[in-house]
DRENRO-47837 format. One record per residue (C-alpha): x, y, z. Coordinates in nm, 3 decimals, padded with zeros to 5 digits, m for minus. Layout:
<nodes>
NODE, X, Y, Z
...
</nodes>
This chain:
<nodes>
NODE, 02.074, m03.225, 00.510
NODE, 02.279, m03.106, 00.203
NODE, 02.485, m02.840, 00.313
NODE, 02.384, m02.492, 00.165
NODE, 02.555, m02.177, 00.148
NODE, 02.404, m01.832, 00.177
NODE, 02.502, m01.487, 00.122
NODE, 02.394, m01.273, 00.401
NODE, 02.346, m00.949, 00.171
NODE, 02.267, m01.059, m00.179
NODE, 02.171, m01.418, m00.132
NODE, 01.818, m01.326, m00.216
NODE, 01.931, m01.220, m00.569
NODE, 01.978, m01.619, m00.662
NODE, 01.670, m01.636, m00.867
NODE, 01.838, m01.379, m01.127
NODE, 02.010, m01.692, m01.252
NODE, 02.374, m01.543, m01.237
NODE, 02.595, m01.838, m01.142
NODE, 02.857, m01.614, m00.987
NODE, 02.638, m01.508, m00.701
NODE, 02.636, m01.855, m00.591
NODE, 03.023, m01.877, m00.518
NODE, 03.178, m01.534, m00.415
NODE, 03.467, m01.553, m00.180
NODE, 03.385, m01.772, 00.121
NODE, 03.457, m01.535, 00.385
NODE, 03.130, m01.327, 00.287
NODE, 02.936, m01.621, 00.389
NODE, 02.784, m01.786, 00.667
NODE, 02.654, m02.163, 00.635
NODE, 02.299, m02.246, 00.702
NODE, 02.429, m02.468, 00.989
NODE, 02.532, m02.171, 01.188
NODE, 02.143, m02.076, 01.204
NODE, 02.128, m02.410, 01.451
NODE, 02.379, m02.266, 01.708
NODE, 02.316, m01.903, 01.676
NODE, 01.948, m01.776, 01.709
NODE, 02.050, m01.415, 01.648
NODE, 02.174, m01.516, 01.313
NODE, 01.878, m01.716, 01.254
NODE, 01.639, m01.409, 01.356
NODE, 01.876, m01.167, 01.143
NODE, 01.778, m01.388, 00.806
NODE, 01.404, m01.329, 00.821
NODE, 01.457, m00.975, 00.972
NODE, 01.637, m00.885, 00.666
NODE, 01.301, m00.988, 00.476
NODE, 01.125, m00.708, 00.672
NODE, 01.388, m00.466, 00.495
NODE, 01.260, m00.581, 00.164
NODE, 00.878, m00.489, 00.189
NODE, 00.795, m00.229, m00.049
NODE, 00.747, 00.106, 00.030
NODE, 00.405, 00.259, 00.102
NODE, 00.444, 00.624, m00.038
NODE, 00.598, 00.519, m00.363
NODE, 00.471, 00.841, m00.552
NODE, 00.333, 00.591, m00.823
NODE, 00.057, 00.895, m00.833
NODE, 00.290, 01.069, m01.087
NODE, 00.170, 00.819, m01.351
NODE, m00.176, 00.822, m01.283
NODE, m00.474, 01.113, m01.343
NODE, m00.393, 01.210, m00.967
NODE, m00.084, 01.409, m01.015
NODE, 00.229, 01.530, m01.204
NODE, 00.588, 01.596, m01.079
NODE, 00.796, 01.855, m01.139
NODE, 01.112, 01.633, m01.165
NODE, 01.149, 01.570, m01.564
NODE, 01.366, 01.271, m01.485
NODE, 01.144, 01.082, m01.264
NODE, 01.059, 00.711, m01.317
NODE, 00.686, 00.754, m01.311
NODE, 00.687, 01.048, m01.544
NODE, 00.887, 00.864, m01.820
NODE, 00.665, 00.551, m01.736
NODE, 00.325, 00.754, m01.839
NODE, 00.453, 00.952, m02.106
NODE, 00.578, 00.667, m02.336
NODE, 00.905, 00.536, m02.218
NODE, 00.760, 00.225, m02.043
NODE, 00.908, m00.106, m02.186
NODE, 01.002, m00.452, m02.043
NODE, 01.360, m00.321, m01.992
NODE, 01.335, 00.061, m01.894
NODE, 01.138, 00.285, m01.680
NODE, 00.946, m00.021, m01.510
NODE, 00.953, 00.102, m01.141
NODE, 00.672, m00.127, m01.036
NODE, 00.861, m00.425, m01.094
NODE, 00.857, m00.638, m00.818
NODE, 01.052, m00.941, m00.959
NODE, 01.385, m00.932, m00.819
NODE, 01.291, m00.784, m00.472
NODE, 01.002, m01.015, m00.414
NODE, 01.193, m01.343, m00.513
NODE, 01.457, m01.243, m00.332
NODE, 01.271, m01.204, m00.021
NODE, 01.093, m01.569, m00.061
NODE, 01.423, m01.699, m00.092
NODE, 01.516, m01.597, 00.218
NODE, 01.166, m01.692, 00.358
NODE, 01.232, m02.061, 00.212
NODE, 01.544, m02.090, 00.355
NODE, 01.434, m02.009, 00.714
NODE, 01.146, m02.225, 00.695
NODE, 01.323, m02.514, 00.586
NODE, 01.552, m02.479, 00.884
NODE, 01.358, m02.329, 01.167
NODE, 01.266, m02.625, 01.336
NODE, 01.630, m02.693, 01.378
NODE, 01.732, m02.362, 01.558
NODE, 01.761, m02.370, 01.937
NODE, 01.568, m02.034, 02.002
NODE, 01.578, m02.064, 02.371
NODE, 01.697, m02.296, 02.662
NODE, 01.377, m02.312, 02.815
NODE, 01.161, m02.553, 02.623
NODE, 00.834, m02.367, 02.619
NODE, 01.004, m02.079, 02.528
NODE, 01.174, m02.250, 02.247
NODE, 00.841, m02.373, 02.105
NODE, 00.686, m02.020, 02.137
NODE, 00.957, m01.882, 01.943
NODE, 00.978, m02.162, 01.690
NODE, 00.564, m02.115, 01.626
NODE, 00.576, m01.734, 01.612
NODE, 00.877, m01.693, 01.382
NODE, 00.729, m01.972, 01.163
NODE, 00.412, m01.776, 01.152
NODE, 00.580, m01.484, 01.053
NODE, 00.759, m01.649, 00.776
NODE, 00.436, m01.784, 00.604
NODE, 00.252, m01.453, 00.637
NODE, 00.562, m01.261, 00.497
NODE, 00.578, m01.517, 00.208
NODE, 00.205, m01.495, 00.126
NODE, 00.258, m01.096, 00.148
NODE, 00.559, m01.104, m00.123
NODE, 00.355, m01.329, m00.342
NODE, 00.036, m01.096, m00.329
NODE, 00.299, m00.820, m00.440
NODE, 00.419, m01.050, m00.731
NODE, 00.095, m01.121, m00.828
NODE, m00.034, m00.733, m00.816
NODE, 00.243, m00.637, m01.028
NODE, 00.286, m00.925, m01.292
NODE, m00.010, m01.132, m01.321
NODE, m00.229, m01.082, m01.638
NODE, m00.315, m01.272, m01.960
NODE, m00.031, m01.426, m02.124
NODE, 00.099, m01.423, m02.468
NODE, m00.111, m01.757, m02.499
NODE, m00.436, m01.604, m02.382
NODE, m00.437, m01.755, m02.021
NODE, m00.481, m01.593, m01.712
NODE, m00.152, m01.620, m01.552
NODE, 00.031, m01.552, m01.217
NODE, 00.375, m01.608, m01.132
NODE, 00.625, m01.884, m01.058
NODE, 00.559, m02.051, m00.730
NODE, 00.886, m02.147, m00.509
NODE, 00.816, m02.302, m00.155
NODE, 01.165, m02.470, m00.104
NODE, 01.489, m02.226, m00.138
NODE, 01.682, m02.253, m00.449
NODE, 02.055, m02.357, m00.509
NODE, 02.262, m02.339, m00.769
NODE, 02.149, m02.707, m00.867
NODE, 01.805, m02.563, m00.898
NODE, 01.605, m02.568, m01.233
NODE, 01.522, m02.199, m01.229
NODE, 01.327, m02.235, m01.583
NODE, 00.983, m02.248, m01.458
NODE, 00.685, m02.168, m01.578
NODE, 00.437, m01.921, m01.472
NODE, 00.145, m02.074, m01.236
NODE, m00.198, m01.998, m01.313
NODE, m00.379, m01.684, m01.117
NODE, m00.593, m01.925, m00.962
NODE, m00.308, m02.126, m00.815
NODE, m00.114, m01.808, m00.714
NODE, m00.404, m01.693, m00.509
NODE, m00.448, m02.009, m00.324
NODE, m00.091, m02.032, m00.279
NODE, m00.113, m01.689, m00.088
NODE, m00.418, m01.775, 00.085
NODE, m00.255, m02.125, 00.194
NODE, 00.039, m01.907, 00.347
NODE, m00.172, m01.666, 00.521
NODE, m00.371, m01.964, 00.684
NODE, m00.034, m02.093, 00.814
NODE, 00.009, m01.791, 00.964
NODE, m00.307, m01.733, 01.099
NODE, m00.311, m02.037, 01.290
NODE, 00.004, m01.938, 01.454
NODE, m00.008, m01.606, 01.528
NODE, m00.217, m01.372, 01.773
NODE, m00.424, m01.108, 01.621
NODE, m00.186, m00.888, 01.818
NODE, 00.102, m00.873, 02.008
NODE, 00.005, m00.750, 02.347
NODE, 00.087, m00.843, 02.716
NODE, m00.190, m01.068, 02.893
NODE, m00.265, m01.123, 03.248
NODE, m00.446, m01.385, 03.405
NODE, m00.436, m01.687, 03.167
NODE, m00.272, m01.761, 02.832
NODE, m00.513, m01.714, 02.533
NODE, m00.632, m02.058, 02.468
NODE, m00.486, m02.110, 02.108
NODE, m00.160, m02.115, 02.310
NODE, m00.207, m02.317, 02.627
NODE, m00.062, m02.623, 02.459
NODE, 00.266, m02.453, 02.408
NODE, 00.277, m02.282, 02.761
NODE, 00.067, m02.218, 03.079
NODE, 00.304, m01.945, 03.193
NODE, 00.168, m01.576, 03.120
NODE, 00.549, m01.446, 03.117
NODE, 00.673, m01.691, 02.902
NODE, 00.354, m01.604, 02.618
NODE, 00.445, m01.226, 02.681
NODE, 00.806, m01.295, 02.648
NODE, 00.717, m01.414, 02.288
NODE, 00.394, m01.301, 02.202
NODE, 00.343, m00.998, 02.387
NODE, 00.392, m00.639, 02.335
NODE, 00.770, m00.659, 02.260
NODE, 00.686, m00.782, 01.945
NODE, 00.461, m00.526, 01.832
NODE, 00.521, m00.414, 01.481
NODE, 00.625, m00.798, 01.352
NODE, 00.407, m00.970, 01.108
NODE, 00.071, m01.087, 01.323
NODE, m00.252, m01.233, 01.263
NODE, m00.460, m00.950, 01.172
NODE, m00.184, m00.822, 00.926
NODE, m00.231, m01.174, 00.761
NODE, m00.597, m01.123, 00.767
NODE, m00.542, m00.784, 00.595
NODE, m00.344, m00.892, 00.327
NODE, m00.630, m01.207, 00.261
NODE, m00.843, m00.908, 00.219
NODE, m00.617, m00.725, m00.053
NODE, m00.571, m01.040, m00.245
NODE, m00.929, m01.118, m00.257
NODE, m01.017, m00.766, m00.363
NODE, m00.756, m00.771, m00.642
NODE, m00.885, m01.134, m00.761
NODE, m01.255, m01.023, m00.790
NODE, m01.170, m00.714, m00.961
NODE, m01.274, m00.686, m01.335
NODE, m00.965, m00.682, m01.499
NODE, m00.901, m01.060, m01.372
NODE, m01.235, m01.205, m01.484
NODE, m01.213, m01.510, m01.625
NODE, m01.336, m01.877, m01.635
NODE, m01.023, m02.008, m01.472
NODE, m01.021, m01.758, m01.183
NODE, m01.291, m01.852, m00.904
NODE, m01.259, m01.518, m00.727
NODE, m01.595, m01.389, m00.571
NODE, m01.692, m01.053, m00.454
NODE, m01.856, m01.208, m00.175
NODE, m01.534, m01.400, m00.054
NODE, m01.367, m01.039, m00.079
NODE, m01.635, m00.866, 00.117
NODE, m01.620, m01.184, 00.394
NODE, m01.249, m01.143, 00.418
NODE, m01.290, m00.758, 00.496
NODE, m01.571, m00.819, 00.736
NODE, m01.330, m01.036, 00.918
NODE, m01.112, m00.732, 00.994
NODE, m01.372, m00.498, 01.065
NODE, m01.530, m00.689, 01.290
NODE, m01.212, m00.768, 01.499
NODE, m01.159, m00.373, 01.476
NODE, m01.540, m00.351, 01.644
NODE, m01.749, m00.306, 01.347
NODE, m01.853, 00.046, 01.226
NODE, m01.769, 00.186, 01.585
NODE, m01.394, 00.096, 01.539
NODE, m01.370, 00.349, 01.244
NODE, m01.104, 00.589, 01.354
NODE, m01.273, 00.944, 01.433
NODE, m01.032, 01.130, 01.219
NODE, m00.903, 00.986, 00.893
NODE, m00.607, 01.206, 00.884
NODE, m00.483, 01.181, 01.259
NODE, m00.223, 00.910, 01.182
NODE, 00.001, 01.137, 01.054
NODE, m00.070, 01.434, 01.277
NODE, 00.223, 01.573, 01.511
NODE, 00.027, 01.526, 01.835
NODE, m00.048, 01.148, 01.716
NODE, 00.318, 01.098, 01.596
NODE, 00.465, 01.275, 01.869
NODE, 00.274, 01.070, 02.155
NODE, 00.300, 00.690, 02.026
NODE, 00.557, 00.482, 02.188
NODE, 00.664, 00.126, 02.236
NODE, 00.539, m00.010, 01.899
NODE, 00.181, 00.097, 01.967
NODE, m00.042, 00.196, 01.669
NODE, m00.292, 00.488, 01.640
NODE, m00.652, 00.394, 01.609
NODE, m00.629, 00.450, 01.224
NODE, m00.321, 00.204, 01.198
NODE, m00.340, m00.164, 01.109
NODE, 00.037, m00.201, 01.065
NODE, 00.320, 00.057, 01.029
NODE, 00.694, 00.107, 00.994
NODE, 00.911, 00.217, 01.293
NODE, 00.870, 00.573, 01.399
NODE, 01.235, 00.787, 01.303
NODE, 01.402, 00.984, 01.554
NODE, 01.365, 01.295, 01.323
NODE, 01.395, 01.442, 00.957
NODE, 01.229, 01.654, 00.715
NODE, 01.246, 01.442, 00.414
NODE, 00.883, 01.462, 00.308
NODE, 00.842, 01.819, 00.358
NODE, 01.191, 01.933, 00.199
NODE, 01.033, 01.735, m00.117
NODE, 00.682, 01.843, m00.120
NODE, 00.637, 02.165, 00.077
NODE, 00.596, 02.450, m00.172
NODE, 00.880, 02.686, m00.241
NODE, 00.752, 02.945, 00.039
NODE, 00.815, 02.681, 00.274
NODE, 01.153, 02.600, 00.113
NODE, 01.054, 02.307, m00.018
NODE, 01.082, 02.163, m00.373
NODE, 00.743, 02.086, m00.453
NODE, 00.747, 01.739, m00.637
NODE, 00.399, 01.607, m00.598
NODE, 00.137, 01.827, m00.759
NODE, m00.208, 01.726, m00.720
NODE, m00.401, 01.743, m01.029
NODE, m00.719, 01.947, m01.131
NODE, m00.870, 01.595, m01.194
NODE, m00.833, 01.488, m00.823
NODE, m00.925, 01.838, m00.682
NODE, m01.281, 01.803, m00.880
NODE, m01.375, 01.503, m00.745
NODE, m01.380, 01.611, m00.372
NODE, m01.745, 01.703, m00.327
NODE, m01.909, 01.989, m00.162
NODE, m01.952, 01.990, 00.216
NODE, m02.310, 01.918, 00.140
NODE, m02.216, 01.582, m00.024
NODE, m02.286, 01.659, m00.391
NODE, m02.027, 01.631, m00.672
NODE, m01.923, 02.026, m00.781
NODE, m02.081, 01.926, m01.127
NODE, m02.445, 01.845, m00.968
NODE, m02.683, 02.166, m00.983
NODE, m02.771, 02.090, m00.617
NODE, m02.390, 02.137, m00.498
NODE, m02.376, 02.530, m00.470
NODE, m02.055, 02.524, m00.619
NODE, m01.913, 02.851, m00.738
NODE, m01.648, 02.830, m01.044
NODE, m01.533, 03.197, m00.928
NODE, m01.484, 03.076, m00.560
NODE, m01.397, 02.728, m00.622
NODE, m01.258, 02.595, m00.278
NODE, m01.525, 02.755, m00.047
NODE, m01.755, 02.536, 00.082
NODE, m01.598, 02.200, m00.026
NODE, m01.529, 01.862, 00.148
NODE, m01.319, 01.958, 00.460
NODE, m01.089, 01.668, 00.333
NODE, m00.952, 01.891, 00.035
NODE, m00.808, 02.131, 00.260
NODE, m00.629, 01.855, 00.473
NODE, m00.474, 01.673, 00.165
NODE, m00.399, 01.978, m00.090
NODE, m00.251, 02.321, m00.052
NODE, m00.467, 02.518, m00.325
NODE, m00.467, 02.903, m00.413
NODE, m00.550, 03.084, m00.078
NODE, m00.452, 02.792, 00.160
NODE, m00.357, 02.926, 00.514
NODE, m00.111, 02.762, 00.722
NODE, m00.138, 02.872, 01.052
NODE, 00.147, 02.704, 01.201
NODE, 00.348, 02.939, 00.942
NODE, 00.148, 03.233, 00.940
NODE, 00.156, 03.242, 00.537
NODE, m00.104, 03.207, 00.260
NODE, m00.036, 03.015, m00.064
NODE, m00.048, 03.226, m00.373
NODE, 00.014, 03.065, m00.752
NODE, m00.041, 03.392, m00.897
NODE, 00.203, 03.395, m01.203
NODE, 00.469, 03.642, m01.029
NODE, 00.460, 03.456, m00.687
NODE, 00.717, 03.180, m00.610
NODE, 00.456, 02.928, m00.536
NODE, 00.299, 03.019, m00.889
NODE, 00.275, 02.768, m01.154
NODE, 00.586, 02.713, m01.362
NODE, 00.802, 02.992, m01.191
NODE, 01.099, 02.793, m01.088
NODE, 01.179, 02.491, m01.248
NODE, 01.185, 02.177, m01.077
NODE, 01.067, 02.358, m00.757
NODE, 00.726, 02.515, m00.852
NODE, 00.371, 02.356, m00.915
NODE, 00.272, 02.249, m01.275
NODE, m00.063, 02.225, m01.156
NODE, m00.139, 02.498, m00.941
NODE, m00.139, 02.278, m00.630
NODE, 00.095, 02.111, m00.384
NODE, 00.039, 01.835, m00.170
NODE, m00.027, 01.867, 00.232
NODE, m00.118, 01.519, 00.328
NODE, 00.179, 01.317, 00.485
NODE, 00.319, 01.663, 00.559
NODE, 00.391, 01.770, 00.919
NODE, 00.336, 02.139, 00.957
NODE, 00.555, 02.198, 01.261
NODE, 00.872, 02.106, 01.042
NODE, 01.087, 02.384, 00.914
NODE, 01.299, 02.348, 00.590
NODE, 01.422, 02.705, 00.619
NODE, 01.815, 02.648, 00.574
NODE, 01.845, 02.923, 00.838
NODE, 01.646, 02.735, 01.107
NODE, 01.612, 02.409, 01.018
NODE, 01.389, 02.168, 01.213
NODE, 01.310, 01.816, 01.226
NODE, 01.026, 01.591, 01.364
NODE, 00.968, 01.221, 01.403
NODE, 00.769, 01.044, 01.111
NODE, 00.644, 00.698, 01.034
NODE, 00.544, 00.549, 00.740
NODE, 00.200, 00.323, 00.729
NODE, 00.193, m00.034, 00.572
NODE, m00.165, m00.085, 00.591
NODE, m00.485, 00.148, 00.731
NODE, m00.775, 00.021, 00.880
NODE, m00.979, 00.292, 00.653
NODE, m00.842, 00.084, 00.354
NODE, m01.021, m00.253, 00.489
NODE, m01.349, m00.053, 00.532
NODE, m01.323, 00.085, 00.170
NODE, m01.214, m00.272, 00.049
NODE, m01.548, m00.420, 00.237
NODE, m01.768, m00.115, 00.087
NODE, m01.651, m00.199, m00.277
NODE, m01.687, m00.594, m00.249
NODE, m02.017, m00.592, m00.055
NODE, m02.177, m00.353, m00.313
NODE, m02.062, m00.592, m00.596
NODE, m02.167, m00.883, m00.402
NODE, m02.533, m00.775, m00.253
NODE, m02.601, m00.435, m00.341
NODE, m02.580, m00.119, m00.151
NODE, m02.780, m00.200, 00.142
NODE, m02.778, m00.575, 00.169
NODE, m02.545, m00.643, 00.457
NODE, m02.587, m01.035, 00.381
NODE, m02.633, m01.099, 00.759
NODE, m02.362, m00.862, 00.886
NODE, m02.435, m00.557, 01.088
NODE, m02.334, m00.317, 00.834
NODE, m02.377, m00.269, 00.456
NODE, m02.157, m00.077, 00.193
NODE, m02.384, 00.204, 00.231
NODE, m02.337, 00.190, 00.611
NODE, m01.949, 00.214, 00.550
NODE, m01.973, 00.491, 00.309
NODE, m02.212, 00.679, 00.508
NODE, m01.982, 00.650, 00.819
NODE, m01.696, 00.755, 00.635
NODE, m01.860, 01.055, 00.485
NODE, m01.981, 01.155, 00.826
NODE, m01.633, 01.129, 00.987
NODE, m01.531, 01.345, 00.698
NODE, m01.785, 01.614, 00.731
NODE, m01.954, 01.557, 00.411
NODE, m02.323, 01.511, 00.366
NODE, m02.478, 01.675, 00.661
NODE, m02.746, 01.516, 00.892
NODE, m02.936, 01.320, 00.566
NODE, m02.652, 01.306, 00.302
NODE, m02.922, 01.347, 00.040
NODE, m02.674, 01.253, m00.230
NODE, m02.560, 00.937, m00.033
NODE, m02.945, 00.820, m00.062
NODE, m02.967, 00.887, m00.382
NODE, m02.684, 00.669, m00.512
NODE, m02.816, 00.405, m00.250
NODE, m03.104, 00.304, m00.502
NODE, m02.837, 00.189, m00.754
NODE, m02.531, m00.051, m00.755
NODE, m02.385, 00.112, m01.034
NODE, m02.421, 00.475, m00.872
NODE, m02.300, 00.358, m00.536
NODE, m02.012, 00.191, m00.729
NODE, m01.892, 00.528, m00.833
NODE, m01.928, 00.683, m00.546
NODE, m01.743, 00.419, m00.369
NODE, m01.449, 00.456, m00.615
NODE, m01.485, 00.802, m00.574
NODE, m01.445, 00.783, m00.158
NODE, m01.156, 00.552, m00.232
NODE, m00.957, 00.777, m00.459
NODE, m00.995, 01.067, m00.238
NODE, m00.948, 00.896, 00.119
NODE, m00.641, 00.691, m00.036
NODE, m00.465, 00.956, m00.243
NODE, m00.089, 00.994, m00.225
NODE, m00.078, 00.651, m00.063
NODE, 00.021, 00.438, m00.394
NODE, m00.344, 00.306, m00.472
NODE, m00.464, 00.489, m00.768
NODE, m00.204, 00.294, m00.998
NODE, m00.332, m00.010, m00.931
NODE, m00.675, 00.084, m00.863
NODE, m00.732, 00.195, m01.212
NODE, m00.543, m00.117, m01.344
NODE, m00.774, m00.357, m01.185
NODE, m01.089, m00.169, m01.281
NODE, m01.012, m00.144, m01.640
NODE, m01.052, 00.225, m01.590
NODE, m00.891, 00.475, m01.865
NODE, m00.531, 00.515, m01.794
NODE, m00.485, 00.786, m02.053
NODE, m00.725, 01.093, m01.924
NODE, m00.511, 01.403, m01.966
NODE, m00.358, 01.559, m01.623
NODE, m00.502, 01.915, m01.572
NODE, m00.443, 02.192, m01.367
NODE, m00.537, 02.549, m01.303
NODE, m00.354, 02.900, m01.341
NODE, m00.468, 03.232, m01.149
NODE, m00.363, 03.544, m01.293
NODE, m00.505, 03.746, m00.989
NODE, m00.861, 03.792, m01.103
NODE, m00.981, 03.472, m01.249
NODE, m00.889, 03.076, m01.286
NODE, m00.802, 02.904, m01.586
NODE, m00.800, 02.541, m01.676
NODE, m00.470, 02.430, m01.820
NODE, m00.354, 02.094, m01.978
NODE, m00.054, 01.985, m01.804
NODE, 00.058, 01.656, m01.907
NODE, m00.075, 01.404, m02.178
NODE, m00.068, 01.023, m02.081
NODE, 00.075, 00.799, m02.323
NODE, m00.055, 00.414, m02.224
NODE, m00.104, 00.114, m02.469
NODE, m00.383, m00.113, m02.404
NODE, m00.169, m00.383, m02.296
NODE, m00.049, m00.154, m01.995
NODE, m00.319, m00.249, m01.771
NODE, m00.059, m00.490, m01.621
NODE, 00.320, m00.464, m01.571
NODE, 00.569, m00.691, m01.773
NODE, 00.787, m00.980, m01.661
NODE, 01.142, m00.797, m01.681
NODE, 01.249, m00.896, m02.007
NODE, 01.612, m01.008, m01.870
NODE, 01.376, m01.302, m01.705
NODE, 01.224, m01.383, m02.030
NODE, 01.553, m01.385, m02.204
NODE, 01.697, m01.636, m01.988
NODE, 01.404, m01.880, m01.932
NODE, 01.232, m02.018, m02.208
NODE, 00.926, m02.141, m02.014
NODE, 00.830, m01.791, m01.899
NODE, 00.553, m01.652, m02.107
NODE, 00.542, m01.248, m02.126
NODE, 00.224, m01.096, m02.082
NODE, 00.014, m01.016, m02.381
NODE, 00.143, m00.725, m02.553
NODE, 00.458, m00.662, m02.412
NODE, 00.750, m00.724, m02.630
</nodes>
């Protein structure tokens, strides 16, 4: 095998095309052959890939109709107000990070068979199988992130994906590769996920009695199985994660923006992919009883040993204690900086507790008392005027003379009249005189997203109430989610009315998705795949002590071609075979 040299820290940047990255001082490198005799070094190459997984809380809401920020230099604010180009203010660029991860993965896959993982033959086979499965699954995941960010109709009119690399690149490699078709990229993702699924258990849990049938060809020893495939491996890439990314890919591919004769994706495929995850969870009965419990102090404090709350499919590690999220997002009265300012646009989509939208005559909405009788999720996700925080014994007041008021303090006060509550622990104290910190963790995939993916796809494929042989329909899923939230009462008359029409049900499903997943990085991508309006002005509300006044906070400035992100201009300049997405210069 030809000797290859890998920089452990920045080797993944090979695909940037800078030759000097291949030949810095040799003492900064280890050769690939070191993998064969050093299993920990070999694992380190793959574990480095985990550190490159994009963050879940990316605050991309600042660039949508769901929120603004009080930080003028924020890249999403700049992006949304006209500064987005192929070379600047492009925070959703996945090119360097994802291709860097893929380079590490390809290197690992090429050499994994030569590594001595254990002196025990059966353990060696088990480790090789699990780590190979992880690598394939992670590669499929990073190609999903690339596809979501950079796929689009090229300047040549074709629906394009990204270049596909399945072997490690060296200094002699030809980097001037064209973009593969969108369909080819989807197939590559599915192939990688299939390779992961057939090698990995659904979840890493210790077993007793006998080894699961799929792994008995590797060992009959339960202890050996548990050493490799048991609870010690929790939070590493597993089979259910692979199936979740299959679902995400299928929903993306079936969405309106990517409709094209060259794209074979169907909503039925997406619904079936999501159903596979839901069925594993136990169907509708597997839906977590409280959609916000995953970040509650009680849940966070009690999870241990890599276990997940019922709502969480995959998560990052639980930290020892911090107050970063709270310091950034608490209102000034809680000694925070109020970065995330939810919009009036978002507040208005939370229905009344009886299930009707606030603009429906049957809702009972009172504009003079706008937060009374609303969907309970509103108070769990957003601080509004009059919100009480029992843990702090305070009430939020956005009166013009109050420190939490609109635009009272630059870079700290809300611009919209609202502050984000979701994601935050109320038992954290940001008062400089008595700071207290608490453990946190970051989700990577929530099961509720999988249920919502199914509802959207099933409605498009088969209509609101047609389950197509399954135990639940799109209607059933949305009914369960709304009932969990305390919306709609016993009969949920509004849901029943929507169930008579695929179009009406589509509106309701998208609404439920928007509010259930708010502040979790979905809105930016959902608007684009749905081909929805990107330029809806962001509104807020002011309060003078007697009445509320709707205010315009920020105008959006997206061009028609900004439904997809650009290929970085630096790549276009280097590689003549790369075609830019249509409209981007």
